[in-house]
N, C-alpha and C positions, 0 to 999 in steps of 0.2 A: 504493500499499499504506499501511498504518498505521505510520508511523515510531514513533509514541509507543508503540504496542502492542509493537512489536518491542523497543524499548528496555526496556519494562517486563519483558518476558519474559527478555531477556538479564540484566537485573538480578537477576531472581528466580533464574535459573539459577546466576548467580555466587554469590549469597548461599547457595544450597542447597549448592553445591559446597564453598564455604568451610566451611559448618557440618558437612558430612560429613567434610571433612578434619580439622577440629578435633576432632570426636568420636572418630575413628579414632586420632588422635594422643594423645588423653587416655584412650583405652581405653573409649570409650562410657560414661563414668561421670561426666560433668561437669554443671554447671548443676543 
């Protein structure tokens, strides 16, 4: 399997999760 692709996907998911969490915490009105 592609370990690099898997790591890239995991990183993308983590970033998206953190962005969603931050948006919800700020009330979806940041940046």
